[in-house]
C-alpha positions in Angstrom: -100.3 -9.2 -1.4 -96.7 -10.4 -1.7 -94.4 -10.9 1.3 -92.2 -7.9 2.0 -88.5 -8.6 1.4 -86.1 -7.3 4.0 -82.8 -6.1 2.6 -80.1 -5.9 5.3 -77.3 -4.5 3.1 -78.0 -3.5 -0.5 -74.3 -3.4 -1.3 -73.6 -6.9 -0.2 -72.8 -8.2 -3.6 -70.2 -5.5 -4.2 -67.8 -6.1 -1.4 -64.4 -7.7 -2.0 -64.4 -11.5 -1.3 -61.8 -11.1 1.4 -64.2 -9.2 3.6 -66.0 -12.4 4.2 -63.0 -13.6 6.2 -62.8 -10.6 8.4 -64.6 -10.9 11.7 -65.4 -8.4 14.4 -63.0 -8.1 17.4 -64.5 -10.0 20.4 -62.8 -7.5 22.7 -64.3 -4.4 21.0 -67.7 -6.1 20.9 -67.6 -6.3 24.7 -66.9 -2.6 25.3 -70.6 -1.7 25.6 -71.2 -4.2 28.3 -67.9 -3.3 30.0 -68.9 0.4 30.2 -71.8 -0.3 32.6 -71.0 1.2 36.0 -71.8 -2.0 37.8 -69.6 -4.1 35.5 -66.2 -5.5 36.5 -64.4 -6.0 33.2 -61.6 -8.5 32.6 -62.2 -8.1 28.8 -60.1 -5.3 27.4 -56.3 -5.0 27.7 -56.5 -1.3 28.4 -53.6 0.5 30.2 -54.4 2.3 33.4 -53.7 5.9 32.4 -54.5 7.3 35.9 -50.8 6.9 36.7 -49.7 9.0 33.7 -49.4 12.6 35.0 -51.8 14.8 33.1 -49.6 17.9 33.6 -46.6 16.1 32.0 -48.7 15.2 28.9 -50.2 18.6 28.7 -46.7 20.1 28.9 -45.5 17.8 26.1 -48.5 18.8 23.9 -48.0 22.5 24.7 -44.3 22.3 23.8 -45.2 20.5 20.6 -47.0 23.6 19.4 -44.9 26.3 21.1 -41.5 25.0 20.0 -42.3 23.2 16.8 -45.0 25.5 15.5 -46.5 24.7 12.2 -44.2 21.6 11.8 -46.3 19.9 14.5 -49.5 20.6 12.5 -48.1 19.9 9.0 -47.7 16.7 7.0 -44.5 14.8 7.8 -42.3 12.1 6.4 -43.8 8.7 5.9 -40.9 7.1 7.9 -41.8 9.3 10.9 -40.0 12.2 12.5 -36.2 11.7 12.8 -36.2 12.8 16.5 -38.8 10.2 17.5 -37.0 7.5 15.6 -33.8 8.4 17.5 -35.8 8.1 20.7 -36.9 4.6 19.6 -33.3 3.7 18.8 -32.4 4.6 22.4 -35.3 2.6 23.8 -34.4 -0.4 21.8 -30.7 -0.2 22.8 -31.7 -0.6 26.4 -33.1 -4.0 25.6 -30.0 -5.1 23.7 -31.1 -4.1 20.1 -28.6 -2.0 18.2 -30.2 0.1 15.4 -29.8 3.3 13.4 -32.7 5.7 12.9 -33.0 4.6 9.2 -33.8 1.1 10.5 -37.1 2.3 12.0 -40.4 3.6 10.7 -43.1 5.0 12.9 -46.6 3.4 12.6 -50.1 4.1 13.9 -49.6 1.7 16.8 -48.2 -1.8 16.3 -51.6 -2.7 14.9 -50.9 -0.8 11.7 -47.6 -2.6 11.5 -49.4 -5.9 11.5 -51.7 -4.8 8.6 -48.8 -3.3 6.6 -46.8 -6.5 7.0 -49.8 -8.6 5.9 -50.3 -6.4 2.9 -46.7 -6.6 2.0 -46.2 -10.4 2.4 -49.5 -12.2 1.9 -51.4 -13.5 -1.2 -54.6 -15.4 -0.8 -53.9 -19.0 0.3 -50.4 -18.3 1.7 -49.6 -20.0 5.0 -48.5 -18.2 8.1 -47.5 -19.6 11.5 -48.5 -18.2 14.9 -48.9 -19.3 18.4 -52.1 -20.9 19.5 -53.9 -19.0 21.0 -52.8 -15.7 19.5 -53.6 -12.0 19.5 -57.1 -11.3 18.2 -56.0 -8.1 16.5 -53.4 -10.1 14.5 -56.1 -12.5 13.4 -58.1 -9.6 12.2 -55.2 -7.9 10.4 -54.0 -11.1 8.7 -57.4 -12.6 7.8 -58.2 -9.7 5.5 -55.5 -11.1 3.2 -56.9 -14.6 3.2 -54.1 -16.7 4.4 -54.1 -20.1 6.1 -53.1 -19.6 9.7 -51.4 -22.5 11.4 -51.4 -22.3 15.2 -48.5 -23.9 17.2 -49.5 -24.8 20.7 -47.8 -23.3 23.8 -47.0 -24.4 27.3 -45.7 -22.4 30.3 -42.4 -21.8 28.4 -44.1 -20.3 25.3 -44.4 -21.7 21.8 -43.5 -25.4 21.5 -40.6 -25.3 19.1 -40.7 -29.1 18.7 -44.2 -28.7 17.3 -43.1 -25.7 15.3 -40.5 -27.9 13.6 -43.0 -30.6 13.0 -45.3 -28.0 11.2 -42.4 -26.8 9.1 -41.6 -30.4 8.0 -45.3 -30.9 7.3 -45.5 -27.8 5.2 -42.6 -28.9 3.1 -41.2 -26.8 0.2 -44.1 -24.4 0.1 -43.3 -23.4 3.6 -44.8 -20.4 5.3 -44.6 -16.6 4.5 -43.7 -15.7 8.1 -43.8 -16.8 11.7 -45.7 -14.4 14.0 -44.9 -14.5 17.8 -45.5 -12.5 20.9 -42.6 -13.8 23.0 -43.0 -11.6 26.1 -46.1 -12.1 28.3 -48.0 -13.3 25.4 -51.5 -12.0 24.5 -53.6 -13.9 25.4 -51.6 -16.6 27.1 -49.5 -14.5 29.5 -46.5 -16.8 29.1 -43.0 -15.9 28.0 -40.8 -17.7 25.5 -37.8 -19.0 27.3 -34.3 -18.3 26.0 -33.5 -21.8 24.7 -36.7 -21.8 22.7 -36.0 -18.3 21.3 -32.7 -19.6 20.0 -34.4 -22.7 18.5 -37.1 -20.7 16.9 -34.5 -18.5 15.2 -32.5 -21.6 14.1 -35.6 -23.0 12.5 -36.5 -19.8 10.8 -33.0 -19.5 9.3 -33.0 -23.2 8.3 -36.3 -22.8 6.4 -35.6 -19.2 5.3 -38.8 -17.8 6.9 -39.1 -14.3 8.3 -40.0 -13.9 12.0 -42.3 -11.1 13.2 -41.8 -10.3 16.9 -44.7 -8.3 18.4 -43.5 -6.9 21.7 -46.1 -4.5 23.3 -45.5 -5.7 26.9 -41.7 -6.2 27.1 -41.1 -3.3 29.5 -43.9 -4.5 31.9 -42.0 -7.2 33.8 -42.9 -7.8 37.4 -40.5 -10.5 38.3 -37.6 -12.5 36.8 -34.7 -11.3 34.8 -34.6 -9.5 31.4 -34.9 -11.8 28.4 -33.4 -10.5 25.2 -35.8 -9.8 22.3 -35.5 -12.0 19.3 -34.4 -9.0 17.4 -31.3 -8.7 19.7 -30.4 -12.3 18.7 -31.0 -12.0 15.0 -31.0 -8.7 12.9 -33.3 -10.3 10.3 -36.2 -10.4 12.8 -39.0 -7.9 12.1 -39.8 -6.2 15.4 -43.0 -4.3 16.3 -43.1 -2.0 19.3 -45.6 0.4 20.7 -46.0 3.5 22.9 -49.5 2.4 23.9 -48.5 0.4 27.0 -45.7 2.7 28.2 -47.4 6.1 27.4 -50.8 6.6 25.8 -52.7 4.3 23.4 -54.8 7.3 22.2 -51.8 8.8 20.4 -51.7 5.7 18.2 -47.9 5.5 18.0 -45.8 2.4 17.4 -42.8 1.4 15.3 -41.3 -1.3 13.2 -37.8 -2.2 12.6 -36.8 -4.8 9.9 -34.2 -5.4 7.3 -34.1 -2.4 5.1 -35.4 -4.2 1.9 -38.5 -5.1 3.9 -38.9 -1.6 5.3 -38.8 -0.2 1.8 -41.7 -2.4 0.8 -43.6 -1.7 4.0 -43.1 2.1 3.5 -44.8 1.9 0.1 -47.8 0.2 1.7 -47.8 2.8 4.5 -47.8 5.7 2.0 -50.8 4.2 0.3 -52.6 3.8 3.7 -52.1 7.1 5.4 -49.3 9.2 3.6 -47.7 9.9 7.0 -48.4 9.6 10.7 -49.5 12.5 13.0 -46.7 14.9 13.4 -48.4 16.4 16.4 -48.6 13.0 18.2 -45.0 12.3 17.3 -43.7 15.7 18.7 -45.8 15.2 21.8 -44.1 11.8 22.4 -40.7 13.2 21.7 -41.2 15.9 24.4 -42.7 13.4 26.9 -39.7 11.0 26.5 -37.1 13.7 26.5 -36.5 13.6 30.3 -36.4 10.9 32.9 -39.8 11.4 34.5 -41.4 8.9 32.2 -39.2 6.2 33.7 -40.5 6.8 37.2 -44.1 6.8 35.8 -43.5 3.5 34.1 -42.0 2.0 37.2 -45.2 3.1 39.1 -47.4 1.6 36.5 -45.5 -1.7 36.5 -45.9 -1.9 40.3 -49.7 -1.2 39.9 -50.0 -4.0 37.3 -48.0 -6.4 39.5 -50.4 -5.7 42.4 -53.3 -6.4 40.2 -51.8 -9.6 38.8 -51.2 -10.8 42.4 -54.8 -9.9 43.3 -56.1 -12.0 40.4 -53.9 -15.0 41.0 -54.8 -15.0 44.7 -58.5 -14.7 43.9 -58.2 -17.5 41.3 -56.6 -19.8 44.0 -59.3 -18.9 46.5 -62.4 -19.1 44.4 -61.9 -21.2 41.2 -62.8 -24.9 41.1 -60.0 -27.4 41.3 -60.8 -28.5 37.7 -59.7 -25.2 36.3 -56.1 -24.3 35.3 -54.5 -20.9 34.5 -51.2 -19.3 33.6 -49.0 -17.3 36.0 -47.6 -14.4 34.0 -44.4 -12.6 35.0 -45.5 -9.4 33.4 -48.0 -7.9 30.9 -51.7 -7.8 31.2 -53.3 -11.2 30.9 -54.1 -14.6 32.5 -55.2 -17.5 30.3 -57.7 -19.8 32.0 -58.5 -23.3 30.8 -61.8 -24.8 31.9 -62.7 -28.5 31.7 -63.2 -29.5 28.1 -66.9 -30.0 28.4 -67.5 -26.3 29.3 -67.9 -23.6 26.6 -66.7 -20.3 27.8 -68.7 -18.5 25.2 -71.9 -19.9 26.6 -70.9 -18.8 30.1 -70.4 -15.1 29.0 -74.1 -14.1 29.0 -74.5 -15.5 32.5 -71.3 -13.8 33.6 -72.5 -10.4 32.3 -75.7 -10.9 34.3 -73.5 -11.4 37.4 -71.7 -8.1 36.5 -68.4 -9.5 35.1 -67.0 -9.8 31.6 -64.1 -11.7 30.0 -63.1 -12.7 26.4 -63.9 -16.3 25.4 -60.9 -18.3 24.2 -62.3 -19.1 20.8 -61.7 -15.4 19.8 -58.0 -16.1 19.9 -58.0 -18.9 17.3 -58.7 -18.4 13.6 -60.7 -21.7 13.5 -62.7 -21.2 16.7 -60.7 -23.6 18.9 -60.2 -22.8 22.6 -63.9 -22.9 23.4 -63.2 -24.1 26.9 -60.8 -21.2 27.6 -61.0 -17.6 28.5 -58.7 -14.5 28.7 -58.8 -12.4 31.9 -57.2 -9.0 31.8 -55.9 -7.8 35.2 -54.6 -4.4 34.0 -57.5 -2.1 34.5 -59.6 -3.0 37.5 -58.5 -2.2 41.1 -57.4 -5.2 43.3 -60.7 -5.2 45.3 -62.7 -5.2 42.1 -60.6 -8.0 40.7 -61.2 -10.1 43.8 -65.0 -9.5 43.6 -65.0 -10.1 39.8 -63.2 -13.5 40.2 -65.6 -14.5 42.9 -68.6 -13.7 40.7 -67.1 -15.6 37.8 -66.3 -18.6 40.0 -70.0 -18.7 40.9 -71.0 -18.9 37.2 -68.4 -21.7 36.6 -69.5 -23.6 39.7 -73.1 -23.4 38.7 -72.3 -24.9 35.3 -70.1 -27.5 36.8 -72.9 -28.4 39.2 -75.3 -28.8 36.4 -72.9 -31.0 34.6 -72.3 -33.2 37.7 -76.0 -33.5 38.2 -76.4 -34.9 34.7 -73.5 -37.3 35.3 -75.0 -38.6 38.5 -78.3 -39.1 36.7 -76.6 -41.0 33.9 -77.8 -38.6 31.3 -74.3 -37.7 30.0 -71.1 -39.7 29.6 -68.3 -38.9 32.1 -65.5 -36.6 31.2 -63.0 -38.5 29.1 -65.7 -40.9 27.9 -67.0 -39.0 24.9 -68.3 -35.9 26.7 -68.6 -33.0 24.3 
């Protein structure tokens, strides 16, 4: 009697080769654990929608049907509704970016913008430059098109432009297809690119004739410090991605892209192939919601809430985390980036953390090559301050346990000391 052969996927040999490079989102993979009622989740960067007034959203949706009728339920233009694009133009003007409605296309969240730009620009083997670490959704979107991703390290002032220049010199004439950056309250790093580095990044991009993609989902969520102009306000050739997910409702899947018009024309072709057009109903609902001034008060309230939670997390980190651990101190956004001693693997800590009722995202998820194993991203946007303090206390116990085990091995002479070949 022969051994039974287990077939996991009978279609395995028919998939495109590029699918081998696409990996699951580490954030999405943690949703099941995060949904447990006893779990304190620092994993997902989910907005707190409890501050968005349900009656205002319901009124906007009702108006979409009552005042727009069948237009709200019909196909629309691929570029997006003119009224919503005018709203986007007004929002961008407040941050110093001057546009016309024809400079904007509406996307299904900024995430679709990343995919459309990758589809438009990338051939297999092309090089792109991003920050290291970088947004896990960007890694997903780009990796499907099989590029080589070069990660430029950051510090508390954002991307190291001196190291960016060194990479551009190293790449030589073949260069890179584009530079991708999240300059405001970076995901996952939480840091903001300072003005002098913004100017230098743009100087280098012009010198090497490389497009810059500016992803700015958190720019309006500043807790402290002065406004820093977007890259797009400094250079009209910058490709800018914005989203309504963090200032309204992620479930509507509404974002936008502005870029030089030749690029927009190519992207529009890719979008037509992807979805024909976005949801007219979602767009009309957003138009109605942003028509008045109430949304501004709502956003101010949300920003205060996020600031309180950021403060709660930083205070808890100071109180509970070991002295060997370092972390960023964001001025806005959703995330704190934590760096453990090099001999610790955050991924191996996750299962134990889940047993203690707390989740996070290991740092290796934010690098295309799996670096960052001794790091973790902590999202402070969703949990209440009391839960944040308790979650950090639980996580500190897990880290201390692992550090204690390591110290015991050091004292016993079983492992080399840190800095002397420890892995």
